[in-house]
TORFI-797767 format. One line per 2 residues: number of its first residue (from 1); their letters; for each residue y, z, x of C-alpha. Coordinates in steps of 0.5 Angstrom, whole numbers, m for minus. Example, Ala and Ser with C-alpha at 12.3 -4.5 7.8 and 13.67 -1.06 7.14 Angstrom:
BEGIN
1	as	m9/16/25; m2/14/27;
This chain:
BEGIN
1	ms	113/m30/m129; 107/m25/m127;
3	rs	108/m18/m126; 108/m15/m119;
5	fv	105/m8/m117; 107/m8/m110;
7	th	111/m2/m109; 113/m3/m101;
9	le	111/m5/m94; 109/1/m89;
11	cg	108/1/m82; 101/2/m80;
13	ys	103/6/m74; 108/10/m76;
15	ge	108/10/m84; 115/8/m84;
17	ry	117/4/m91; 120/m3/m91;
19	da	123/m7/m97; 117/m12/m100;
21	gi	123/m16/m103; 125/m20/m97;
23	vq	122/m23/m91; 119/m18/m86;
25	tv	115/m19/m80; 113/m13/m76;
27	sa	116/m6/m76; 121/m3/m72;
29	ag	115/0/m67; 113/m7/m67;
31	kp	107/m6/m71; 103/m9/m77;
33	ll	106/m8/m84; 101/m6/m90;
35	vr	103/m8/m97; 102/m2/m102;
37	yd	101/m2/m109; 102/2/m115;
39	lg	94/3/m116; 95/8/m122;
41	ai	99/2/m126; 94/m3/m124;
43	ar	88/2/m126; 92/2/m133;
45	av	93/m5/m133; 87/m9/m132;
47	dr	79/m7/m131; 75/m10/m126;
49	da	70/m13/m131; 76/m17/m133;
51	is	78/m19/m126; 70/m21/m125;
53	ar	71/m26/m132; 76/m30/m129;
55	sg	76/m36/m125; 80/m39/m119;
57	gf	76/m36/m113; 80/m30/m109;
59	wr	87/m32/m113; 83/m28/m119;
61	fr	85/m21/m116; 92/m22/m117;
63	el	94/m15/m119; 92/m13/m112;
65	lp	95/m19/m109; 103/m19/m106;
67	la	105/m25/m111; 111/m23/m116;
69	dr	110/m30/m119; 103/m34/m120;
71	rh	107/m40/m120; 107/m40/m113;
73	el	99/m40/m112; 96/m45/m108;
75	hl	90/m48/m111; 85/m52/m107;
77	ge	79/m51/m110; 77/m44/m108;
79	vt	71/m41/m109; 67/m34/m109;
81	tp	63/m35/m103; 56/m34/m103;
83	lv	51/m28/m101; 45/m32/m97;
85	rl	39/m27/m96; 36/m28/m90;
87	ar	29/m26/m92; 25/m28/m86;
89	se	29/m25/m81; 30/m18/m85;
91	pr	26/m12/m84; 21/m9/m89;
93	gg	24/m5/m94; 31/m8/m92;
95	al	36/m13/m94; 40/m18/m90;
97	fv	45/m22/m92; 50/m27/m90;
99	kd	57/m28/m93; 58/m35/m92;
101	es	65/m37/m92; 64/m44/m90;
103	rl	65/m46/m97; 72/m45/m97;
105	pt	78/m50/m97; 78/m53/m90;
107	gs	71/m50/m88; 73/m43/m86;
109	fk	75/m36/m88; 82/m37/m85;
111	ar	84/m40/m92; 84/m33/m95;
113	gv	89/m30/m91; 93/m36/m89;
115	gi	93/m39/m97; 96/m32/m99;
117	av	101/m32/m93; 103/m39/m94;
119	ak	104/m38/m102; 108/m31/m101;
121	ak	112/m35/m95; 114/m40/m101;
123	el	116/m35/m106; 121/m32/m101;
125	gi	124/m39/m99; 121/m40/m92;
127	gh	121/m47/m90; 118/m48/m83;
129	ia	112/m44/m81; 109/m44/m74;
131	mp	102/m41/m71; 98/m40/m65;
133	tn	91/m42/m67; 84/m43/m64;
135	gn	83/m48/m69; 81/m46/m76;
137	ag	87/m42/m78; 91/m48/m76;
139	aa	87/m52/m80; 88/m48/m86;
141	la	96/m47/m85; 96/m55/m85;
143	ay	93/m55/m91; 96/m50/m95;
145	aa	103/m52/m92; 102/m59/m95;
147	ra	100/m56/m101; 107/m52/m101;
149	gi	111/m57/m99; 113/m53/m92;
151	ra	113/m55/m85; 108/m53/m80;
153	tv	108/m53/m73; 101/m51/m69;
155	fc	100/m49/m62; 92/m49/m60;
157	pa	89/m48/m53; 87/m54/m49;
159	dt	80/m53/m50; 80/m53/m58;
161	pd	75/m58/m61; 78/m65/m62;
163	vn	76/m64/m69; 80/m58/m70;
165	vr	86/m62/m67; 85/m68/m71;
167	ei	84/m64/m78; 91/m60/m77;
169	aa	94/m67/m75; 91/m71/m81;
171	qg	94/m65/m86; 101/m67/m84;
173	aa	102/m61/m79; 105/m62/m72;
175	vy	100/m60/m67; 100/m59/m59;
177	rv	95/m57/m54; 97/m52/m49;
179	pg	94/m50/m42; 92/m43/m43;
181	li	89/m39/m48; 91/m37/m55;
183	de	96/m31/m52; 100/m37/m49;
185	cg	100/m41/m55; 103/m34/m58;
187	ri	108/m34/m53; 111/m41/m55;
189	vg	111/m39/m62; 115/m33/m61;
191	eg	120/m37/m56; 120/m42/m61;
193	kk	122/m38/m67; 128/m35/m63;
195	al	130/m42/m61; 129/m46/m68;
197	gw	128/m41/m73; 121/m42/m75;
199	fd	117/m37/m79; 112/m34/m74;
201	ls	105/m33/m78; 101/m31/m72;
203	tl	96/m26/m74; 99/m19/m76;
205	ke	106/m21/m75; 107/m22/m82;
207	py	104/m17/m88; 100/m22/m92;
209	ri	95/m25/m88; 91/m18/m89;
211	eg	92/m19/m96; 88/m25/m97;
213	kk	83/m23/m92; 82/m16/m96;
215	tm	79/m21/m102; 73/m21/m98;
217	gl	72/m14/m99; 74/m14/m106;
219	el	68/m20/m107; 63/m16/m103;
221	ae	64/m10/m108; 64/m15/m114;
223	qf	57/m18/m111; 54/m12/m110;
225	dw	55/m9/m117; 61/m5/m115;
227	rl	56/m1/m110; 58/m3/m103;
229	pe	53/m5/m98; 51/0/m92;
231	ai	53/m4/m86; 58/m10/m85;
233	fy	58/m14/m78; 64/m18/m77;
235	pt	66/m23/m72; 72/m19/m69;
237	gg	78/m23/m65; 85/m21/m68;
239	gt	81/m17/m73; 85/m18/m80;
241	gl	79/m19/m84; 76/m12/m82;
243	ig	83/m9/m83; 83/m12/m89;
245	mw	76/m10/m92; 77/m3/m90;
247	ka	84/m3/m94; 80/m6/m100;
249	fa	75/m1/m100; 80/4/m100;
251	el	84/1/m106; 77/0/m109;
253	aa	76/8/m108; 83/10/m111;
255	lg	82/6/m117; 75/8/m118;
257	wa	72/1/m118; 67/2/m113;
259	tg	62/7/m113; 58/11/m107;
261	pl	59/11/m100; 64/6/m96;
263	pr	60/1/m91; 60/2/m84;
265	lf	64/m3/m80; 61/m6/m74;
267	ai	66/m10/m70; 62/m16/m66;
269	qa	66/m19/m60; 63/m23/m54;
271	sg	62/m20/m48; 66/m25/m44;
273	ca	72/m23/m49; 71/m15/m51;
275	pi	77/m11/m51; 76/m8/m57;
277	vr	69/m6/m55; 71/m3/m48;
279	af	77/1/m52; 71/4/m57;
281	er	67/6/m51; 72/9/m48;
283	ge	75/13/m54; 82/10/m53;
285	rh	86/8/m59; 89/2/m56;
287	ae	86/m4/m53; 88/m6/m46;
289	aw	88/m14/m45; 82/m18/m43;
291	rd	83/m22/m37; 80/m29/m36;
293	aq	77/m29/m43; 71/m34/m44;
295	ti	66/m35/m49; 63/m41/m53;
297	aa	65/m37/m60; 73/m39/m59;
299	gi	75/m36/m66; 74/m29/m63;
301	rv	77/m31/m56; 83/m26/m57;
303	pa	85/m22/m51; 89/m18/m54;
305	al	90/m16/m61; 96/m13/m64;
307	gd	92/m9/m69; 88/m6/m64;
309	fl	89/1/m67; 88/m1/m74;
311	il	81/m4/m72; 79/2/m68;
313	da	81/6/m73; 77/3/m79;
315	vr	71/2/m74; 71/10/m73;
317	es	73/12/m80; 67/8/m82;
319	ag	62/11/m77; 61/4/m75;
321	aa	61/1/m68; 64/m4/m63;
323	la	59/m8/m60; 59/m14/m55;
325	vd	54/m20/m55; 53/m25/m49;
327	da	54/m33/m50; 46/m33/m49;
329	ai	45/m29/m55; 50/m32/m59;
331	va	46/m39/m58; 39/m36/m59;
333	aq	42/m33/m66; 45/m39/m68;
335	qr	38/m43/m67; 34/m38/m70;
337	va	37/m37/m76; 38/m45/m77;
339	hd	30/m46/m76; 28/m40/m80;
341	eg	33/m39/m85; 36/m46/m86;
343	ll	43/m44/m85; 47/m46/m80;
345	lc	52/m41/m77; 58/m42/m73;
347	pe	58/m39/m66; 62/m33/m69;
349	ga	58/m32/m75; 52/m32/m70;
351	at	55/m27/m66; 54/m22/m72;
353	fa	47/m24/m72; 46/m22/m65;
355	gw	50/m16/m66; 46/m14/m72;
357	ql	40/m15/m67; 43/m11/m62;
359	ar	45/m5/m67; 38/m5/m69;
361	kr	35/m4/m62; 40/1/m61;
363	gl	38/5/m67; 45/4/m70;
365	va	42/1/m77; 37/4/m81;
367	ad	31/m1/m83; 32/0/m90;
369	ar	39/m1/m90; 43/m7/m94;
371	vv	47/m11/m89; 52/m16/m89;
373	lf	54/m21/m84; 60/m26/m84;
375	nc	59/m33/m82; 67/m35/m82;
377	at	67/m42/m81; 62/m49/m82;
379	al	58/m50/m76; 60/m57/m77;
381	ky	67/m56/m73; 63/m54/m67;
383	pl	59/m58/m62; 52/m58/m63;
385	pe	46/m59/m59; 44/m66/m57;
387	aa	39/m70/m61; 37/m76/m58;
389	at	30/m77/m59; 28/m84/m62;
391	fa	22/m88/m65; 21/m95/m66;
393	rg	16/m100/m69; 10/m100/m65;
395	ds	11/m93/m62; 5/m88/m62;
397	fe	5/m83/m68; 1/m78/m63;
399	rl	7/m76/m60; 10/m73/m66;
401	rs	4/m68/m67; 7/m63/m63;
403	r	14/m64/m67;
């Protein structure tokens, strides 16, 4: 059995402490719980170079993860996702990178949070998990639950791409389409939890998906030789990753492992579903639910986020911003990066490129800054433009001159 450095769970709103040794969901205030560690003991037990020398993707950060026993880790070939430099797009003197999370199991960054959460559920003896999803989180749940031998039930909006639904079903989860958006799916999961006793793995309704997502921040620090970039642009729906990275940076600073200033965080939303942006612009700490949410970037189509205050706190504490981009800008960004850089971004990833362009236009990011954009999933799970041109024997090659 490996050593756990977890000391307790803490309400992200009130600071109230909770026992980490039993199954927990949200705090008595109905707010997310955060995992706290004995960072002094971690600093004495391991150094950052020893962690960097390990293999195993995000599992190698085990001292900063919540499992008490390594035997409950669930390995599906996790890797350190690459930083791809967009050399043709970056301004002179600056550096623009995409952290390409599409290289993870099931093709998205959901593998991080869900993988850790399912492993912890296994350790705690949970036998049936349910989740609302816009697609990629459900796929990750199906895969890691299969690996753990845990039952999984998934509810997704009716317009979820068929490839996502089929992927979830193929990996053994029970999957259902629901009329409405992800908030309606979440309502069904909550009612099913009461009726059937399954465990609700909804975003921020348990403590451990944040811990998986924070490994994005740990990897970034490692990849930048422990001196973090100046700005991070993150596609923000439920915001688990943004919250998790800010938590990771605080832990790295406390450990003395990261040097220099912490990054400015930019929460990027679609203009058709931008509750965090609206709250940020109004100076509010909580975000009012967004009505009639619509965007092609389904992964950030989240009308209400349970951790809204944690997202807004992180953005403001980092001197960042919350920005909204419309679907036309997302499509244009996706096409530009694909044509100019050879990197195919999912719509949510393309939103971060569009958000970076908007921030540059408004003078929010210096030309010489090192900037990281997050591509959260493979674009191959999303509808792509038609490509119906044909060419047959006997056709004139003159028609090809302009292509």
